[in-house]
DRENBA-139297 format. One record per residue: x negated, y, z of N, C-alpha, C in turn. Coordinates in steps of 0.001 Angstrom, whole numbers, plus 500000, padded with zeros to 6 digits. Last residue first. Example, Ala and Ser with C-alpha at 12.3 -4.5 7.8 and 13.67 -1.06 7.14 Angstrom:
% DRENBA-139297
487150497750507080486330498940507140487100500030507870/486810494310507800487700495500507800486800496700507800/
//
This chain:
% DRENBA-139297
490357518281499295489227517601498474489632516652497764/492305519310500488492104519864499314491113519213498714/492245517736503234493400517504502173493209518259500743/488981517347504264490037518275503837490796517464502972/488325515040507070488139515713505524489343516481505295/486683515678510102487970515370509539488006516104507600/484569516018511546484211515264510462485574514943509613/484871517243514068483842517905512983483946517195511827/484893514184515784485575515708515763484227516234514817/486122511304513634485111511959514470485233513529514332/488828509644514374488336510441513384487317511219514282/489805505989514577489126507256515192488554508186514188/490733504549512498491295504494513823490951505583514559/489647504352509851490657505308509983491193505269511362/486656505167511319487675505689510442488217504161509837/484506503921512210485142504170513120486640504441512663/482102503961510760482753502492510900484021502600511911/480335505823508728481324505804509831482385504503509848/478511505542506736478196505296507949479251505181509012/480069506702504598479550505146504559479003504641505879/480767509041505339481946508042505149481369506521505140/478411510353505403479059510222506593480032509271506367/477500510274502741476747509559503670477573509383504908/480232510113500226479322510715501252478724510178502225/479819507783497415480556508283498784479669509022499478/478176506574495426478719507884495039479607508464496408/477128504342496827476024505255496294476931506663495928/479201502569496570478846503488497941477825504470497739/478837501349494144479905501968494547479589502855495444/476765499426494662476640500594493544477612501684493783/477814497832496473476662498347496683476364499523495784/480176496678494996480136497717496368479110498499496607/479878497087491635479579496268492916479862497176493833/482009497734488767481150498124489678481055497597491251/484279496891487245482951496195487303481850496882487989/485525500260487334485658498787486980484151498004486668/484712502828487742484810501975488814485081500433488606/484934504059485410483982504539486459483890503651487611/487119503369483945485868503021483566484780503102484593/490114502961484619489128503668485202487735503035485057/492355503428481785491370502523482393490345503448483229/494025504615480118494574504260481458493413503296482074/492646505444477761493695504482477995493965503819479031/490950507588478633490224506361478415491443505131478261/492950509500478781492118509528477364491661508287477376/493584509107481489494499508988480352494135508798479032/491126509815482785491649508422482809492798507883481839/491000512532482089490086511424481523490558510134481572/493021513354483766493286513546482238492176512620481807/492101512504486283493343511958485660493503512283484241/490064514142486373489881512770486667491153512163485946/490774516769486175489928516410485234489791514693485214/492509517157488318493137516926486914492097516645486011/492045515937491490491186516423490393491801516241489090/493082514453493450493174515956493358492804516564492262/492388511737493398493670512132492683493940513638492645/489893511787494586489841511397492947491113512242492515/490776511832497126489944512984496525490140512992495095/491638509311497606492697510547497603491990511760497019/489475507877497029490642507842496208491472508927496299/487961508570499334487393508964497990488570508920496839/489315507709501219489286508808501273488740509475499828/489164504690500616490422505449500563490354507135500422/486725503451500741487112504122499665488276504976499473/486452501908502972485755503012502897485913503879501740/488480499815502393488615501042503438487883502014503137/487242498107500941488142498855500131488521500030501177/486221495707502325485346496826501957486072498024501426/488242493768502515487661494600503644486868495948503239/490896493430500602489589493388500476489010494337501530/493537492850501821493252492391500559491605492341500149/493510494271504135494242492925504159493727492166502893/492571496847503611491687495810504300492145494289504196/494622498165503320494094497711502180492925496541502472/495700499265505697496214498116505051495534497675504119/493932501345506383493919500233507294494494499002506495/494351503252504379493068502520504677492967501381505483/496996503585504670496736502802503626495023502273503634/496563505251506992497449504138506861497052502974505889/495108507326506011494426506286507012495489505056507036/496973508364504310495527508020503822495089507044504649/498951508818506103499115507996505045497878507526504565/497938511129507533498150510035508275498462508767507352/497826513192505705496530512698506428496904511413507075/500529513283504848499543512729503850498165512642504680/501658514113507127501991512675506790501060512341505752/500504516606507266500354515638508407500617514228508100/501393518066505060499885517511505125499634516678506170/504270517843503572503783517456505021502293517166504762/504378519348500828505296519280501899504946518972503286/502116518332499647502359519654499745503321519945500966/502375515456499556501058516117500186501215517589500631/504782515077498215504668514874499726503495515329500463/505036515526495476505250516777496360505244516340497869/504420513725493774506075513541494432506202514756495270/502066513705493018502939514148492281504485514239492914/500719512904495712500745514318495153501776514758494104/501681510159495340501922510855496511501638512504496156/500270509431492910501811509655492919502205510517494160/497768509479493891498134510528492808499678510719492780/497677507436495551497670508830495952497980509904495171/498239505498493790499280505675494740498938506848495364/495692505410492201496994505835491311497999506168492499/493875504861494109493954506141493418495237506469492732/494718502406494936494700503446495872494854504764495221/494376500597492678495632500881493349495778502186493919/491458501112492254492592501689491032494043501840491721/490751499828494557490445501281494223491244501775493322/491820497212494081492343497949495210491907499473495027/490038496838491862491529496520491713492105497239493119/487616496658493035487742497629491847489351497737491716/487593494621495064487529495864495454487826496829494357/490393492337494057488990492944494275488877494209494738/492795490077495038492648491275494776490923491686494839/492323486653493860492979487501494583492482489022494314/493184484294491064492103485181491999492732486493492711/495329483348489715494881482760491216494100483486491782/493844484009486459494945483445487298494783482762488789/491636484324485002491787485170486281492890484932487144/491649482891482885490351482683483942490621483500485050/493927483779481558493784482471482288492851482074483244/494884487186482411493924486104481495494020484842482383/498101487860483312496830487816483558495954486837482672/500918487636483163500243488408482477498724488287482505/501923485633484856501633485290483524501100486174482685/500445485930488154501088486638487135500875485955485767/499288484997490528499609484040489593500549484540488296/499140487175492055497849486612491666497990485548490526/501883487908492236500855488578491404499570487882491065/502493485723493764503413485947492354502348486718491510/501318486199496289500987485131495369501502485181494003/502717488550496861501207488865496392500776487602495629/504940487828497314504705488580496223503318488791495980/504447486079499633504959485451498373504883486380497245/503627488099501541502946487387501199503155486466499730/506177489834501502505066490496501230503926489270500714/509181487541500694508337488638501573507014489185500818/509997486132498702511015486475499604510242487360500678/510263484532495755509486485831496275510479486376497442/509289481371494847510331482239495542509793483429496075/507713480451491813507784480983493229508866481642493591/506659478041489579507435479075489800507313479254491325/504410477364486368504898477187487752505948478069488147/503535477557483706504836476951483917505112476820485404/501135479239483972501131477798483815502307476889483993/502076481840486119501357481390485081501316479777485043/505894481648486800504673482301486823503623481696485977/509422482384487266508381481692486621506929482543486583/511010482361490388510541483287489202509409482625488568/513842481100491996512591480893491844512072481783490527/516150483105493778515966482402492577514542482139492174/516844484849496043515824483825496249515712482564494967/517645488241495956517762486815495218516638486043495371/517642489717499254517141489389498004517512488213497180/518745490357501780519616490181500739519114489908499338/516729490162503455517623489379503714518525489007502539/515268492770502617514560491378502280515580490437502477/516891494641503608516536494578502202516088492889501924/516251494266506410517741494136506007517611493842504397/513619494747506505514001493494507064515436493132506299/513691497549505739512969496649504823513161495181505300/515048498559508166515521498897506764514830497829505622/514740498774510803514794497479510428515320497332508733/511918500816512030513442500673511811513388499031511225/509391501813512785510188500615513697511595500246513434/508277503873511370509513504119512521509917503009513301/506518502700509882506040504001510631507122504312511587/507309500385508907506154500471509583505866501713510197/509833501350507409509868500375508561508522500476509431/508861502987505734509561503564506633509697502601507735/507321501059503910506637502131504384507600502804505945/509584499485503214508521498826503884507631499984504527/510876501294501617511503500846502847510600500232503451/509231501621499484509412502874500416510298502177501583/509031499112498308507891499655498962508256500691499687/511631498848497443511260497715498433509968498345499140/511552500944495518512503501042496739512195500154497707/509772499908493583509660501135494220510644501403495622/510801497577492725509527497478493390509533498896494325/513089496132491768513085497324492640512052497577493158/512143494466488553512562494431489919512494495827490779/511463495237485912512863495225486513513245494898487877/508910494193485111509020495842485522510618496027486065/507145491530486409508553492017485609508565493613486184/504807490985487348505459489850486464506623490485485633/501920492561487872503395492723487695504026492096486935/499202492526487190499599491805488371501322491700488394/498739494053484678498813492474484613499136491605485869/498999496463485787500166496067485060500140494369485009/496406497169486604497271496672487572498702496076487022/494677497908484635494318496844485569495578496280486331/496035499528482899495279498585482214494983497448483293/499121501107483792497839500947483953497174499584483497/501800501357483546500953501663482402499510501488482492/502782500402485954503265499906484822502294499982483598/501667502485487635500968501234487682501514500385486467/503218504708487167501864504960486773501334503242486773/505657503729488225505632504204486772504181504411486229/504824503325490810504999502252489875505023502742488472/504561505972491826503538505050491701503643504014490797/507220506892491517505994507444490662504740506547490518/508412505412493520508806505043492067507852505800491087/507110506223495485506777504876495228507350504645494003/508019508913495801506509508706495628506250507327495061/510641508658496015510149509223494947508737509172494849/510716507161498372511182506581497359510808507199495931/509778509298500152509002507976499923509305507384498702/512043510777500038510645511446499435509908510179499367/514087509277501058514243509700499709512732510212499259/513151509098503659513163507940502992513173508397501297/511223512200504286512437511453504305512235510112503590/509194513815506347509277513127504965510510511923505113/509732515052508775508935515752507748509192515102506476/511289513914510939511457515639510891510655515986509511/511068511245510753512567511703510981512368513144510965/508590510766509856509676510421509069510841511163509340/507067511801511910506681512238510617507872511908509683/508195510516514098508361511951513899508254512493512545/506777507951514001508279508334513863508694509675513469/504183508762514456504492508363513000506117508343512784/504377509648517331503955510483516225504309510071514869/505352507384518338506184508464518493506013509561517325/504493504574516150504252505397517429505333506613517281/504152501212514907504800502717515041504603503299516238/501000499815514778502368499650515469502887501204515107/498899497640513021499397498905513002500882498773513682/496549495419514571498049495377513880498540496517514135/494651494705516226494189494803514758495457495068513957/494336494111519014494477495316518653494093495864517149/494129491374519650492977492060519174493169493666518803/497428491409518561496200490534519009494924491114518753/498845494387519292498997493010518834497787492522519233/497770497788518128498287496869518866498251495392518634/497578501285517254497107499733517023497483499147518177/498381504260515703498553503451516843498355501872516561/496501506893514053497160505578514190497320504698515429/497301510044515265496433509009515207497226507726515070/498032513135513373498618511836514198497812510625514016/497467516548513611497123515041513518497603514233514100/499263518831511710498939518407513145498466516803512897/500209521373509596499389520272509888499152520107511427/503477522727509040502202522851509767501412521479509867/505154521968505931505027522058507492503626522173507635/507090523791503351505751523084503790505753523077505176/510313523375502883509291524074503274508019523251503601/512269521613502784512082522077501654510752522975501803/513103518340503876513031519676504298512016520046503076/515936516295503669514738516495502938514464517936503439/516855514612506786517145515298505634515900515714504956/516090511141507570515938512404507684516425513253506631/517050508297509086516609508817507873516886510359507757/516748505496510742517024506843511018516284507565509638/518880502551510460517666503289510238517860504830510412/519996500459512903520120501394512120519012502190511953/519635496699513180519447498131513592519593499209512513/522131494356512844520996495015512619520775496486513019/523274491957515101523492493515514746522203493977514375/522322489681515925523433489760515030523645490927514547/519003488420515903519977489396516366521165489509515355/517619486794514597518097486161515689519156487095516067/516099488389512923516993487427512106517912486755513209/514279489149514542515335490401514010516410489483513421/512254487412514755512978487850515765514194488538515576/511628487128511998512252485836512666512978486473513914/510171489471511538511572489034510782512347488057511555/508136489393513451509357490370513558510629490007512726/506713487417512324507119487329513543508648488073513798/506160488659509851506856487268509933507473487230511133/504430490896510680505724490984509926506798489709509945/502263489614512210503278490283512796504526490418511998/501305488089509708502078487459510967502846488191511723/500452490434508460501378489617507804502159488835508929/498403491383510118499611492464509968500739491494509261/496587489234510705497486489716511800498620490516511343/496082486877508217496162488422508581496908488643509729/496423484234507764495018484953507769494859486134508310/498924483297507056498333483090508489496817483785508701/499114484655504492500113485240505575499101485002506857/497792482749503092497251484265503159497898484974504352/498913480332503494497544480490504200497166481934504064/501153480992502118501217480722503505500115480777504253/500204481308499642500970482405500247500968482329501640/499367478803499025498340480056499077499063481002499673/501559477259499426500666477046500272499876478232500308/502829478113496851503503478354498051502754478218499227/500793477084495149501017478504495122501938478921496307/501342474264495521500128475023496070500160476392496058/503903474137494654503851473926495964502564474407496438/503431474758491962504436475507492519504080475344494025/499956473545491299501272473511491077502206474644492102/497189474236489343498001474530490594499235474492490462/
//
């Protein structure tokens, strides 16, 4: 596959998902504006805050696009700061760089992955312009990927294309998109990083919202992965799991090469049958943050 075909792959991926289309349209709209919006960054709050449920707000074409709400904005402005998000995302990449599965997708450890991810989360929850501003200042020098190809990494879609064509992947996997097992590894490490950063303890409301937020967004890469978001969060709470993962050479042997139909056997029946989560939480079925 040529560099132009990789660019086309990123373009097609962007066009296939309403979330990515929404991001592209928002970027184009904001780039016509001379004055960038200022982001609202709250001070760090030391004490643990009381839990309150904040639903995901959906909109756009067919109501399938995540939208910031007054509730999600308040989580960032009053409970979890950009600094907290950056601590969380930097911890995630520290874990991902060492992971047997995920590191193959990461072309370079030197890029500011954690900072960009934190800004993307901030913008998604508050409607700020912070990620767009960062994107406009990026180096547009083409980066080498597998097979002597090159790609310009300028947005989420092109970043994913670069990951699919990472030179660190085995030749028979180059170009393949993310699988269920890879999404599960990603979520487990990400929620582990959220715990290690202190965010879960500091703001149970944000943690609850964020698990549902990730449950929505992971479906962009693999639709069946949404059902495993809660399991991934529970996995990260048990030190026996994380200790065994490290002892196994940072490989998640319990989920690698496991099919969807075998994997769901380990989920609670109510989660397997719940097709409304993460958008609606059934009364009496709200999962505990301690599990």
